[in-house]
C-alpha positions in Angstrom: 0.0 -0.2 -0.1 2.7 2.3 1.2 4.7 1.6 -2.2 1.2 2.4 -4.6 1.0 5.3 -2.6 4.0 6.5 -2.9 3.4 6.7 -6.6 0.3 9.0 -6.4 2.1 12.2 -5.6 4.6 11.7 -8.6 1.1 10.8 -10.8 -0.4 14.2 -9.8 2.9 16.0 -10.4 3.1 14.4 -14.0 -0.6 15.3 -14.8 0.2 18.7 -13.8 3.2 19.1 -15.8 1.5 17.9 -18.7 -1.1 20.4 -18.6 1.2 23.2 -18.1 3.3 21.6 -20.9 0.1 22.0 -23.1 -0.7 25.5 -21.9 2.6 26.2 -22.5 2.8 24.8 -26.1 -0.5 27.0 -27.0 1.4 30.2 -25.9 3.9 29.5 -28.0 1.6 29.0 -30.9 0.2 32.0 -30.4 3.7 33.6 -31.1 5.1 31.6 -33.9 4.0 30.6 -37.2 5.9 33.3 -39.3 4.0 36.2 -40.3 0.4 34.9 -39.9 1.0 33.9 -36.5 2.3 37.4 -35.6 -0.7 39.2 -37.3 -3.3 36.9 -35.7 -1.7 37.7 -32.3 -1.3 41.4 -32.7 -4.9 41.6 -34.0 -6.2 40.1 -31.0 -4.2 42.3 -28.9 -5.4 45.3 -30.3 -9.2 44.3 -30.3 -8.7 43.2 -26.7 -6.4 45.8 -25.8 -9.0 48.5 -27.1 -11.3 46.9 -24.3 -9.2 46.8 -21.7 -8.3 50.6 -22.1 -11.7 51.7 -22.0 -12.4 49.1 -19.0 -9.2 50.8 -16.6 -10.8 53.9 -17.9 -13.9 53.3 -16.4 -12.0 52.0 -13.2 -10.4 55.3 -13.0 -13.4 57.3 -13.1 -14.1 56.8 -9.2 -10.8 58.4 -8.4 -10.9 61.1 -10.9 -14.5 62.3 -9.4 -12.7 62.2 -6.0 -9.9 64.1 -7.2 -12.1 66.7 -8.6 -14.3 67.0 -5.3 -11.2 67.1 -3.0 -9.9 70.1 -5.5 -13.1 71.7 -5.1 -13.2 71.3 -1.2 -9.8 72.4 -0.8 -10.4 75.6 -2.7 -13.4 76.2 -1.1 -13.8 80.0 -0.1 -17.0 82.4 -0.4 -19.0 79.7 1.4 -17.0 79.8 4.6 -18.9 82.6 6.0 -22.1 80.4 6.5 -20.1 78.1 8.5 -18.2 80.2 11.1 -19.7 80.5 14.6 -19.7 84.1 14.7 -21.4 86.3 12.1 -18.7 87.9 10.9 -15.0 87.4 11.0 -12.9 90.3 12.4 -10.3 92.0 10.5 -6.8 90.8 11.3 -3.2 90.3 9.5 -4.9 86.5 8.8 -7.5 87.4 7.0 -8.2 88.1 3.5 -11.5 89.4 1.6 -12.8 87.3 -1.3 -15.1 88.0 -3.4 -16.9 85.9 -6.3 -16.5 87.1 -9.7 -17.5 83.8 -11.9 -18.3 84.6 -15.7 -18.9 83.0 -18.9 -16.9 83.3 -22.2 -18.0 82.1 -25.5 -20.4 79.7 -23.4 -18.1 78.4 -20.9 -17.3 78.8 -17.3 -14.8 81.1 -15.9 -14.0 80.9 -12.3 -13.1 84.1 -11.0 -11.9 85.4 -7.3 -10.9 89.0 -6.6 -9.1 88.9 -3.7 -7.6 91.7 -0.9 -5.6 90.6 1.9 -5.4 92.4 5.1 -2.0 91.3 6.6 1.4 89.8 6.0 0.0 86.2 7.2 -3.5 86.3 5.1 -3.9 82.9 3.4 -3.4 81.6 0.1 -5.6 79.2 -1.4 -4.3 76.1 -3.2 -2.2 76.6 -6.3 -0.9 79.8 -5.3 2.1 80.8 -3.4 1.4 84.5 -3.1 -1.5 86.6 -3.5 -1.5 89.3 -6.4 -1.2 92.4 -5.8 -3.9 95.3 -7.0 -4.2 95.3 -10.6 -2.3 91.8 -11.3 -3.8 88.6 -11.6 -3.2 84.8 -11.7 -4.6 82.7 -14.3 -4.9 78.7 -15.5 -2.7 77.6 -17.9 -5.9 77.0 -20.3 -6.8 80.7 -19.5 -3.5 81.9 -20.3 -3.4 80.3 -23.5 -6.8 81.7 -24.4 -5.9 85.5 -23.5 -3.1 85.4 -25.7 -5.1 83.9 -29.0 -7.2 85.9 -31.0 -10.3 84.3 -29.8 -9.5 85.7 -26.3 -9.7 89.4 -27.3 -13.1 90.0 -25.9 -12.1 88.4 -22.4 -9.1 90.4 -22.3 -11.2 93.6 -22.2 -13.4 92.0 -19.5 -10.4 91.1 -17.2 -8.3 94.5 -17.0 -5.5 93.2 -14.7 -1.9 92.6 -15.8 -1.2 88.5 -15.9 1.9 87.9 -13.2 1.6 84.2 -13.0 -0.5 80.8 -13.1 -2.7 78.6 -10.9 -0.9 75.5 -10.0 -2.5 72.1 -10.5 -3.6 71.7 -7.0 -5.8 74.9 -7.4 -7.9 73.6 -10.0 -9.9 71.0 -10.6 -9.5 70.0 -14.5 -6.5 70.9 -17.0 -9.0 72.9 -19.2 -10.6 75.2 -16.8 -10.6 78.4 -17.0 -9.9 80.4 -13.7 -8.2 83.6 -12.4 -7.3 85.2 -9.1 -7.1 89.1 -9.0 -5.7 91.3 -6.7 -8.3 94.6 -6.1 -8.7 97.3 -3.5 -11.8 98.3 -1.1 -13.6 95.0 -1.0 -13.8 94.9 3.1 -16.6 97.8 2.6 -18.7 95.5 0.2 -18.8 92.1 2.2 -22.0 91.1 2.3 -21.7 87.0 3.4 -22.8 85.9 0.2 -20.8 87.2 -2.7 -18.3 88.6 -0.4 -16.7 87.8 2.4 -13.9 87.8 4.9 -12.3 84.7 5.8 -9.0 83.1 7.6 -8.6 80.1 5.9 -9.3 78.3 2.2 -11.2 74.9 2.1 -14.5 73.2 3.9 -14.1 73.1 7.5 -16.5 70.3 7.9 -17.8 67.2 5.8 -20.8 67.9 3.8 -23.4 65.2 5.3 -24.2 63.2 2.1 -27.8 62.7 1.0 -28.9 59.6 -0.7 -29.8 60.1 -4.9 -33.1 60.1 -6.0 -34.1 56.5 -7.1 -34.9 57.4 -10.2 -31.6 59.1 -10.9 -29.9 56.3 -9.2 -31.6 53.9 -11.8 -30.2 56.0 -14.6 -26.7 55.6 -13.4 -27.1 52.1 -13.2 -28.3 51.3 -16.5 -25.9 54.2 -17.9 -22.9 52.2 -16.7 -24.1 48.6 -17.6 -25.1 50.0 -21.4 -21.7 51.7 -21.9 -19.7 48.9 -20.6 -21.8 45.8 -22.0 -20.3 46.7 -26.0 -16.7 46.4 -24.1 -17.3 42.9 -22.8 -18.8 41.8 -26.0 -15.8 43.1 -28.0 -13.2 41.4 -26.0 -15.3 38.6 -26.6 -15.0 38.6 -30.1 -11.3 39.5 -30.4 -10.2 36.5 -28.7 -11.9 34.2 -31.4 -9.8 36.3 -34.5 -8.5 33.4 -36.2 -10.7 30.6 -35.1 -10.6 28.8 -38.4 -7.1 28.7 -38.5 -6.3 27.5 -34.7 -9.1 24.6 -35.8 -6.9 23.4 -38.3 -3.7 23.6 -36.3 -5.4 21.7 -33.6 -6.6 19.3 -36.5 -3.2 18.5 -37.3 -2.2 18.1 -33.5 -4.7 15.4 -33.5 -3.1 13.8 -36.4 0.5 13.6 -34.5 -1.5 12.3 -31.4 -3.0 14.7 -29.0 -6.1 13.8 -27.4 -8.9 16.1 -27.5 -8.4 17.4 -23.9 -4.9 18.3 -25.0 -6.4 20.1 -27.7 -8.6 22.0 -25.6 -5.5 23.1 -23.4 -3.7 24.0 -26.5 -6.3 26.4 -27.2 -6.5 27.8 -23.9 -2.8 28.9 -23.9 -2.9 30.5 -27.1 -6.1 32.3 -26.0 -4.4 33.0 -22.8 -1.2 34.5 -24.6 -3.7 36.6 -26.6 -5.5 37.9 -23.7 -2.1 38.7 -22.0 -0.5 40.6 -25.0 -4.1 42.0 -24.9 -3.8 43.4 -21.3 -0.3 44.8 -22.0 -1.9 46.7 -25.1 -4.7 47.7 -22.9 -2.1 49.3 -20.5 0.0 50.9 -23.1 -3.3 52.3 -24.8 -4.4 53.5 -21.4 -1.3 55.1 -20.3 -0.9 57.0 -23.9 -4.7 58.4 -23.5 -3.7 59.2 -20.0 -0.9 61.4 -20.9 -3.0 63.2 -23.7 -5.7 63.6 -21.3 -4.5 66.9 -20.2 -5.2 68.4 -23.9 -8.6 67.2 -24.2 -12.1 68.5 -22.8 -15.0 66.6 -23.3 -18.7 68.4 -22.9 -16.8 71.1 -20.3 -15.2 68.1 -18.7 -11.3 67.9 -18.3 -8.8 66.0 -15.7 -5.3 65.9 -15.2 -3.2 62.8 -15.8 -2.9 61.7 -12.3 -6.7 62.0 -12.0 -6.9 58.8 -14.0 -5.5 56.2 -12.0 -7.7 52.8 -11.9 -9.0 51.8 -8.2 -6.6 48.4 -7.5 -9.5 46.4 -6.6 -11.1 47.2 -10.1 -7.3 46.9 -12.0 -6.9 43.6 -10.3 -10.3 42.5 -11.2 -9.8 43.4 -15.2 -6.3 41.7 -14.7 -8.0 38.5 -13.6 -11.3 38.8 -15.3 -9.9 39.2 -19.0 -7.6 35.8 -19.3 -10.6 34.0 -17.4 -13.0 35.4 -19.8 -10.6 34.9 -22.9 -10.4 31.0 -21.9 -13.9 30.5 -21.1 -15.0 31.8 -24.6 -12.5 29.7 -26.1 -13.6 26.9 -24.9 -17.3 27.5 -25.2 -16.5 28.3 -29.1 -15.4 24.6 -29.3 -18.0 23.0 -27.7 -19.7 22.2 -31.1 -16.8 21.6 -32.8 -15.2 18.4 -33.7 -11.4 18.5 -33.9 -10.6 15.0 -35.4 -6.8 14.3 -37.3 -8.4 14.2 -40.7 -10.0 17.9 -40.2 -12.2 19.9 -38.6 -16.0 18.9 -38.9 -17.7 22.4 -38.7 -16.0 22.6 -42.2 -19.5 20.6 -43.2 -22.7 22.1 -43.0 -23.3 23.1 -39.1 -26.4 22.3 -37.2 -29.0 24.5 -36.7 -29.0 26.5 -34.4 -31.8 26.4 -31.5 -34.0 29.2 -30.2 -35.4 28.1 -27.0 -32.4 28.5 -24.9 -31.2 31.8 -26.5 -34.9 33.3 -25.4 -34.6 32.6 -21.9 -31.6 35.2 -21.8 -34.0 37.7 -22.4 -37.0 36.6 -20.6 -34.9 36.1 -17.6 -33.8 39.8 -17.5 -37.5 40.8 -18.1 -38.4 38.2 -15.3 -36.0 40.3 -13.1 -37.5 43.9 -14.0 -41.2 43.2 -14.2 -41.6 43.0 -10.2 -40.2 46.5 -9.9 -42.8 48.1 -12.4 -44.6 50.7 -10.6 -42.3 51.3 -7.8 -41.3 54.8 -9.3 -39.3 57.7 -6.6 -41.5 57.2 -4.0 -40.9 53.6 -2.5 -37.3 53.9 -2.1 -34.2 53.0 -3.9 -34.4 49.9 -6.6 -32.6 46.9 -6.3 -29.4 47.4 -7.4 -28.5 43.6 -8.1 -32.1 43.5 -9.8 -31.5 46.4 -12.4 -27.9 45.1 -13.1 -29.0 41.5 -13.8 -32.0 42.4 -15.6 -30.1 44.6 -18.2 -27.0 42.6 -18.5 -29.4 39.6 -19.4 -31.8 41.6 -21.8 -28.7 43.0 -23.9 -26.9 39.5 -23.9 -29.8 38.3 -25.0 -29.0 40.6 -28.4 -25.7 38.6 -28.8 -27.5 34.8 -28.1 -30.7 35.8 -30.8 -28.7 37.7 -33.6 -26.4 34.4 -34.6 -29.8 32.3 -34.9 -31.7 35.1 -36.5 -28.8 35.8 -39.1 -28.8 31.9 -39.9 -32.4 31.9 -40.3 -32.8 34.4 -42.5 -29.6 34.0 -44.7 -31.3 30.2 -45.0 -34.2 31.5 -47.3 -31.9 33.5 -49.3 -31.8 32.8 -53.1 -31.1 34.0 -56.0 -29.5 37.5 -57.2 -26.5 38.7 -58.9 -23.1 37.2 -58.7 -21.8 39.4 -55.9 -25.3 38.6 -53.7 -24.6 34.8 -54.4 -21.4 35.2 -53.1 -22.1 37.3 -50.0 -25.2 34.8 -49.1 -23.1 31.8 -49.5 -20.5 33.0 -47.3 -22.8 33.8 -44.7 -24.5 30.6 -44.7 -21.4 28.8 -44.5 -20.4 31.1 -41.3 -23.2 33.1 -40.2 -21.5 33.0 -36.6 -18.5 34.7 -37.7 -20.7 37.2 -39.2 -22.9 38.0 -36.5 -20.0 38.3 -33.9 -18.8 41.2 -36.0 -21.6 43.5 -35.2 -22.9 42.1 -31.7 -21.1 45.1 -30.1 -22.9 47.7 -32.4 -26.4 45.5 -31.6 -25.7 45.9 -28.1 -24.9 49.6 -28.2 -27.7 50.4 -30.2 -30.4 48.5 -28.2 -29.0 50.2 -25.1 -28.8 53.5 -26.5 -32.3 53.1 -27.5 -33.2 52.3 -24.0 -31.3 55.1 -22.5 -32.9 57.6 -24.5 -36.3 56.5 -23.7 -35.4 56.8 -20.4 -34.0 60.2 -20.5 -36.6 61.6 -22.9 -39.2 60.3 -20.0 -37.5 61.3 -17.2 -36.6 64.5 -18.7 -39.9 66.6 -17.8 -39.7 65.5 -13.7 -36.0 67.0 -13.6 -36.9 69.8 -15.6 -38.2 73.3 -14.4 -40.1 76.2 -16.3 -38.1 79.2 -15.3 -41.1 81.2 -16.1 -38.7 83.7 -18.5 -39.9 84.9 -21.6 -36.6 84.4 -23.7 -38.8 86.2 -26.3 -39.4 89.3 -24.2 -35.8 89.5 -22.9 -32.4 87.5 -23.4 -30.1 88.6 -20.5 -30.3 90.2 -17.3 -27.8 92.2 -15.3 -28.2 93.0 -11.5 -26.8 96.3 -10.5 -24.9 96.3 -6.6 -25.7 100.2 -7.0 -29.3 100.7 -7.7 -28.7 104.5 -7.9 -26.9 104.2 -11.2 -29.1 102.4 -13.2 -29.9 104.9 -15.4 -26.0 105.1 -16.4 -25.9 101.5 -16.7 -28.8 101.5 -19.2 -26.7 104.0 -21.6 -24.2 101.9 -21.5 -25.7 98.9 -22.4 -27.5 100.5 -25.2 -24.2 101.6 -26.7 -22.6 98.1 -26.3 -22.6 96.4 -30.0 -25.1 93.5 -30.1 -27.5 95.0 -27.9 -31.0 96.2 -29.4 -32.7 97.2 -26.3 -32.2 98.1 -22.7 -34.6 98.4 -19.7 -34.0 99.3 -16.3 -36.1 98.5 -13.4 -35.4 98.4 -9.5 -37.6 97.4 -6.7 -38.1 97.8 -3.0 -40.5 97.2 -0.5 -43.0 99.8 1.5 -44.7 99.5 4.6 -47.2 100.8 7.0 -45.4 101.2 9.9 -41.7 102.3 10.5 -40.8 99.1 12.5 -42.1 95.5 12.2 -45.2 96.8 10.1 -48.4 94.9 10.0 -48.6 94.9 5.8 -46.2 95.6 3.4 -46.1 95.3 -0.6 -43.6 95.5 -3.1 -42.8 98.6 -5.5 -41.7 98.6 -8.8 -39.4 101.9 -10.1 -38.7 102.6 -13.7 -39.1 105.0 -16.7 -42.7 105.0 -18.1 -41.1 103.0 -21.1 -40.1 100.2 -19.0 -43.0 99.9 -16.5 -45.3 99.5 -20.0 -43.3 96.4 -20.4 -45.1 95.2 -17.2 -48.4 96.4 -17.2 -51.0 98.1 -19.6 -50.4 101.6 -19.3 -51.8 104.2 -21.7 -50.9 107.6 -20.1 -47.5 108.2 -18.4 -45.2 110.7 -17.4 -42.6 111.0 -15.0 -43.6 111.4 -11.3 -46.8 109.1 -11.7 -48.0 106.1 -9.4 -49.7 103.2 -10.6 -51.2 100.3 -8.9 -51.7 96.8 -10.2 -55.3 95.1 -10.1 -54.5 92.0 -8.4 -57.3 89.8 -6.6 -55.0 87.7 -4.9 -53.1 90.2 -3.3 -55.5 92.8 -2.1 -52.9 94.4 0.5 -52.1 97.0 -1.6 -55.9 98.3 -2.4 -56.0 98.6 1.4 -52.7 100.0 2.6 -52.4 102.8 -0.1 -54.5 105.5 0.7 -54.0 109.4 -0.5 -52.0 111.4 2.0 -51.3 108.3 4.3 -47.3 108.1 5.0 -45.9 105.1 4.2 -41.9 103.7 4.7 -39.6 102.7 2.3 -37.4 99.6 3.8 -39.0 99.1 6.9 -36.9 97.4 10.0 -37.8 94.2 11.3 -37.0 93.5 14.9 -34.6 96.0 15.5 -32.5 95.6 12.2 -31.3 98.2 10.6 -32.7 101.1 12.8 -33.1 104.6 10.9 -32.5 103.4 7.6 -36.3 104.0 7.0 -37.6 106.5 4.4 -41.0 107.9 4.9 -42.9 108.7 1.3 -46.3 109.8 1.0 -47.8 108.7 -2.5 -49.3 111.3 -4.8 -52.7 112.6 -4.6 -53.9 109.9 -7.5 -52.8 106.5 -7.8 -53.7 105.0 -10.9 -55.0 101.3 -11.3 -53.9 99.5 -14.2 -53.8 95.8 -15.3 -50.3 93.5 -15.6 -49.6 92.4 -19.0 -50.1 88.8 -20.0 -46.4 88.5 -21.4 -44.8 90.8 -18.6 -41.0 91.1 -17.7 -41.7 90.1 -14.4 -44.5 87.5 -14.2 -47.1 87.5 -11.5 -46.6 91.1 -10.6 -48.2 93.0 -7.7 -48.1 96.0 -5.6 -46.7 99.6 -7.2 -45.6 100.6 -10.3 -43.7 104.0 -9.5 -41.7 106.7 -11.6 -38.5 108.0 -10.6 -39.7 111.4 -9.9 -42.4 110.1 -7.4 -39.7 109.2 -5.0 -37.3 111.1 -2.9 -33.8 111.0 -4.1 -32.6 109.4 -1.1 -34.4 106.1 -1.8 -32.3 105.4 -4.8 -29.3 103.7 -2.4 -31.8 101.6 -1.2 -32.8 99.9 -4.6 -32.3 96.6 -6.1 -31.9 97.4 -9.9 -32.0 95.0 -12.9 -31.5 95.9 -16.3 -33.3 93.8 -19.0 -31.6 93.5 -22.9 -32.8 92.2 -26.0 -30.2 91.3 -28.2 -29.7 91.0 -32.1 -29.3 87.8 -32.9 -27.1 88.8 -35.9 -24.5 89.4 -33.7 -22.8 86.3 -32.5 -20.6 87.7 -29.5 -23.3 89.8 -28.1 -23.5 87.8 -25.1 -19.7 88.7 -24.5 -20.1 92.2 -25.4 -22.6 92.4 -22.9 -20.7 91.1 -20.1 -18.1 93.1 -21.1 -19.7 96.3 -20.4 -21.0 94.8 -17.4 -17.5 94.1 -15.9 -16.6 98.0 -16.6 -19.8 98.7 -14.9 -18.7 97.2 -11.6 -16.8 93.7 -11.4 -19.0 92.1 -8.9 -22.0 92.5 -11.8 -24.0 89.8 -11.9 -25.6 88.9 -15.3 -27.8 86.2 -16.2 -28.3 84.3 -19.8 -32.3 84.0 -19.6 -33.6 80.1 -20.5 -37.0 79.3 -20.4 -36.3 75.9 -18.9 -33.5 74.7 -16.1 -32.5 71.2 -15.5 -31.5 69.7 -12.0 -28.0 69.3 -11.9 -27.5 65.7 -10.8 -29.5 65.1 -13.9 -27.6 67.4 -16.3 -24.1 65.7 -14.7 -25.6 62.3 -15.4 -26.4 63.4 -19.0 -22.9 64.6 -19.3 -21.5 61.7 -18.2 -23.5 59.5 -20.7 -22.2 61.7 -23.4 -18.8 61.4 -22.4 -19.0 57.6 -22.0 -21.0 57.1 -25.5 -17.9 59.4 -27.1 -15.7 57.2 -25.8 -17.8 53.8 -26.5 -18.2 55.0 -30.2 -14.3 55.1 -30.9 -14.2 52.1 -29.7 -17.0 50.7 -31.8 -15.2 52.1 -34.5 -11.8 50.8 -34.1 -13.3 47.2 -32.7 -15.3 46.5 -36.1 -12.6 48.0 -38.3 -10.0 45.5 -36.6 -12.8 42.7 -37.0 -12.9 43.5 -40.7 -9.6 43.5 -41.4 -9.2 40.2 -39.5 -11.9 38.5 -41.8 -10.7 39.9 -44.7 -7.3 38.3 -43.7 -8.8 35.0 -43.3 -10.3 35.0 -46.9 -7.3 36.2 -48.7 -6.4 33.4 -50.6 -10.1 32.6 -51.5 -10.3 36.0 -52.8 -7.3 35.8 -54.8 -8.1 32.7 -56.1 -11.6 34.6 -57.3 -9.6 37.0 -59.0 -7.2 34.8 -60.6 -10.2 32.7 -62.2 -11.5 36.3 -63.4 -14.0 37.2 -61.0 -14.1 41.1 -61.2 -13.3 43.3 -58.2 -15.9 45.2 -58.5 -18.3 42.0 -57.6 -16.3 41.0 -54.9 -16.1 44.4 -53.3 -19.8 44.3 -53.3 -20.0 40.9 -52.1 -18.1 41.9 -49.1 -20.2 45.0 -48.7 -23.3 42.9 -48.6 -21.9 40.4 -46.3 -21.5 43.3 -44.2 -25.0 45.1 -44.4 -27.2 41.9 -44.1 -26.2 41.2 -40.7 -25.8 45.2 -39.7 -29.6 45.3 -40.7 -30.7 42.1 -38.8 -28.8 43.3 -36.0 -30.4 46.7 -36.2 -33.9 45.4 -36.1 -33.4 43.0 -33.3 -31.7 45.8 -31.4 -34.7 48.2 -31.8 -37.0 45.6 -30.8 -34.8 44.7 -27.5 -34.2 48.5 -27.0 -37.9 49.5 -26.9 -38.9 46.6 -24.9 -36.2 48.2 -22.3 -37.0 51.4 -22.4 -41.0 50.3 -22.1 -39.9 48.5 -18.7 -37.7 50.9 -17.5 -40.3 53.8 -17.8 -43.0 51.5 -16.2 -40.7 50.8 -13.3 -40.0 54.9 -12.7 -44.1 55.3 -13.0 -43.2 57.5 -16.2 -45.9 57.0 -19.3 -44.3 54.8 -22.0 -43.9 56.9 -25.3 -41.5 56.7 -28.0 -39.5 59.2 -29.6 -39.2 57.8 -32.9 -37.0 60.4 -33.9 -34.5 59.5 -31.6 -34.7 55.8 -32.3 -34.0 56.2 -35.9 -30.8 58.6 -35.2 -29.4 55.7 -32.7 -29.9 53.3 -35.4 -28.7 55.7 -38.5 -25.8 56.3 -36.1 -24.9 52.8 -35.7 -25.2 52.2 -39.3 -23.1 54.8 -40.2 -20.2 53.5 -38.0 -20.1 50.4 -40.3 -20.4 52.2 -43.3 -17.4 54.4 -42.2 -15.6 50.9 -41.1 -16.6 49.8 -44.5 -15.2 52.6 -46.6 -11.8 52.2 -44.3 -11.7 48.8 -45.5 -11.5 49.2 -48.7 -7.9 50.0 -49.4 -6.6 46.6 -47.6 -9.5 44.7 -49.5 -8.3 45.8 -52.8 -4.6 45.0 -52.1 -5.6 41.5 -51.2 -7.5 41.0 -54.2 -4.4 40.0 -56.3 -3.2 36.7 -57.9 -0.1 37.0 -56.0 -1.7 36.1 -52.9 -2.0 32.5 -53.6 1.7 32.2 -52.7 2.3 30.5 -49.6 5.2 29.9 -47.0 
């Protein structure tokens, strides 16, 4: 017994050595075999590498977002006045006064800060060694580049400061961020606790309490991630099967010299491992190259520094393990229906018909996971993340399972036609699986895009608010810090190129008592022309007072009486004593009706011309200038902002929009656009690699057909048909699956199901356009392959 037992470890070692030897032989096959072997290995590595690069980019996103948030928190300034224990920080040699002077230029945000140090030990923000002196400014590298270019001339006029340095990377959230810090004087007297404040340090003093995300927004995030990553997995699975026919013929030759079926599968697994490891190396190289280029790229307003793009170690390790494991599993799965015998590969004969029943189980299983959550909406808590992810994955994987069956079933019924058509159909009948694999990725991407488009279109109204601003009445609004200078500001804006009309309006409150009034109403002050933009006024002269007829707010009717003294800006609870100004309305207060298209909707209270008020009221007025712009002047908005900055650097200006979107919702949309751009590039590159690999497989066949007299035009058309038929079928299938998934997701969020057919057609059109572009790019190598000398062999 002991003797026999002593042989067991030796046998185990022998079996382990044999398996490792088989795997090693497969690795050697991947890199040997002359030029053919290297081309096959490189194509596989490029295909896998493109997917790995995108996966590494995805793994780096959490770190990139965290780095951006940390940088934003570290330079936190104006908001600090709300966190300090005292109502106001006292001046010392350790304080600095900071003012928010954010602006826009050509639609891009420009972060601006005006700073006035109050002592030698005043704090400095991150990325700055020394605060700029009065009249000087520090700028970000991107802003410095813009100011020196011809496209930044208008912005130079808006920032009348001398550039003395740049803001370091630690003070910026992105490589292409436009930001500046300028030194000014006299900020202390303008401290208001909101846009101007005194601080002793930069950085958020406390961690902000996290709040849970809206369930529908969380669902959007989950679906976006799955939809963007699924095509990547499909492309990697396709890439590891490059050169499958040649590999099977090599394995058949190995059977001829004595290897058994298990040994051949281990050799195939070793070859797949070699290709996947080379793909990991290529993917890492692609990622590092893209990482270095990231600093010069801005996508949908988002930019990062290269060190932001550092994958999370756990996710990077998962990718390094999952890719080789997936490559082996895909290879073994592909060999399940292939009989590799010493005399050849049985797959060369007519393959058995694909079965439909098990392919239907995948989408049905996905629906089974999602259907229980129908009607949950946003009021019943977050959706089950695992159910959502599993359901969407199964539905999209169902596309890859159903497409080969659909292609086989359709091409089997195709018959006569032109020579090019018959060549294409016959090729598809013999290898429909290869054709379906090439378009699987684009089909999955289109199905997911259609579902996402439906979900976003349905949820858009829930996260979009109507601002109430009529953009046909005004295009911009400028708030003036000094209400007494509204007339001068109106004249300045009227002389600005691109401004068609400028109207000034001011507002202030009026009470029935000097302190703690029982009743108060709003009072709008302006010229007769500007007041007519708000109410139906037939006759008006400077000095008139009007009252709007508002049944919902009768306060003005009871409070405003002839000869009664009212108080402008009455004080409450002892605040600002002595600031109240008495005012007695003139003898006649005319009643007017509000215009339906008033500049200020829901108008109520008093409309007063300037001559009807005492002069000392003007400093208490909050004034705004409403502007109508000439659409024929492309840079009218920037010219208005220049005029506003020249009037006062702290002037606020807004571009009117009829609707506004939730910030979180808009961020998810932006993330989708950025991810879609990356996936679209991957789709095109991977399809091109797949197309080149298939052409390489058929090079000798194409050369033989040319040698026998087949016209190149006929062969080119046949290749086009071989691509067009599976793509057409894939787009039809992806549209059906995408519409189904979109409808289920809408019902889960309690949103009525509706289909934006224009968006569906645009998604399928984009998919078809990518394929047409790839086909066009593959024509030059196709023409080179269609030469009789391609029949030469080594």
